[in-house]
C-alpha positions in Angstrom: 0.1 0.1 0.0 2.7 2.5 0.9 4.5 1.9 -2.5 1.3 2.8 -4.4 1.0 5.9 -2.5 4.7 6.9 -3.1 4.3 6.1 -6.7 1.2 8.3 -6.8 2.8 11.1 -5.2 5.9 10.8 -7.5 3.7 10.9 -10.5 1.8 13.9 -9.4 4.9 15.8 -8.7 6.3 15.0 -12.3 2.9 16.0 -13.8 3.0 19.5 -11.8 6.5 20.1 -12.8 5.8 19.6 -16.4 2.7 21.8 -16.4 4.7 24.9 -15.3 5.1 27.1 -18.3 8.3 28.8 -19.3 7.6 32.5 -19.0 9.9 35.0 -21.3 10.4 38.7 -21.4 8.7 40.1 -24.5 9.7 43.4 -26.0 9.0 44.5 -29.6 12.0 47.0 -29.6 14.9 47.4 -26.9 16.8 50.7 -27.3 20.6 51.1 -27.3 20.4 51.4 -23.4 18.7 48.2 -23.1 15.3 49.7 -22.3 12.2 48.5 -23.7 10.5 51.2 -25.9 7.6 49.2 -27.4 5.6 46.2 -26.4 6.9 45.3 -22.9 5.1 42.4 -21.6 5.8 38.7 -20.9 4.9 35.7 -22.9 4.2 32.0 -21.9 6.1 29.7 -24.2 4.1 27.0 -26.0 5.4 23.6 -26.2 8.5 23.5 -28.2 9.3 27.3 -27.8 12.1 29.0 -26.0 12.8 32.4 -24.7 14.8 34.3 -27.3 17.0 37.5 -27.3 18.1 39.1 -30.5 20.5 42.1 -30.5 22.0 44.2 -33.3 25.3 45.3 -32.4 27.6 47.9 -34.1 30.9 49.1 -33.0 30.6 47.0 -29.7 27.3 49.0 -28.8 23.8 47.7 -28.9 21.9 49.5 -31.7 18.5 47.7 -30.8 17.1 44.3 -29.7 14.1 42.2 -29.5 12.9 39.7 -26.7 10.1 37.2 -27.3 8.9 33.6 -27.1 10.2 31.8 -30.3 9.6 28.4 -31.9 12.5 28.8 -34.3 15.5 29.9 -32.6 19.3 29.4 -32.6 22.1 30.7 -30.5 24.8 32.3 -32.4 26.2 35.4 -34.2 25.9 36.6 -37.8 27.9 39.3 -39.3 25.9 41.7 -41.5 28.1 44.3 -43.0 29.5 46.4 -40.3 27.0 45.3 -37.6 26.6 42.0 -35.9 23.4 40.2 -35.0 23.5 38.1 -31.9 20.7 35.6 -31.0 20.5 33.6 -28.0 17.9 31.1 -26.9 17.2 29.4 -23.6 14.6 27.2 -21.8 16.2 26.5 -18.6 14.2 28.9 -16.4 11.6 31.6 -16.8 12.8 35.0 -17.9 16.2 33.6 -19.0 16.1 36.1 -22.0 17.0 39.0 -19.9 19.2 41.4 -21.6 22.0 41.4 -19.1 21.6 37.9 -17.4 
């Protein structure tokens, strides 16, 4: 009897942890100081989505950025002329796409 209760509790705890949604920062436009100028809110990631942070950097300084929930996301850097686009994705904890994490 004790084993059944223990297994039930274990199953319920696994179910509860899987139901906790990943929450991400969402901002349609971060300015060069990292302040959200447009669309500041949070989003709940759907299954398969991650938190994403995209930054356009020129001369070592942020020009603008975007934070959001994303289903297509890669972590990496792309050179675009004299500017650099940096994208990072995460799903290890809520709000992991904070600009200066």
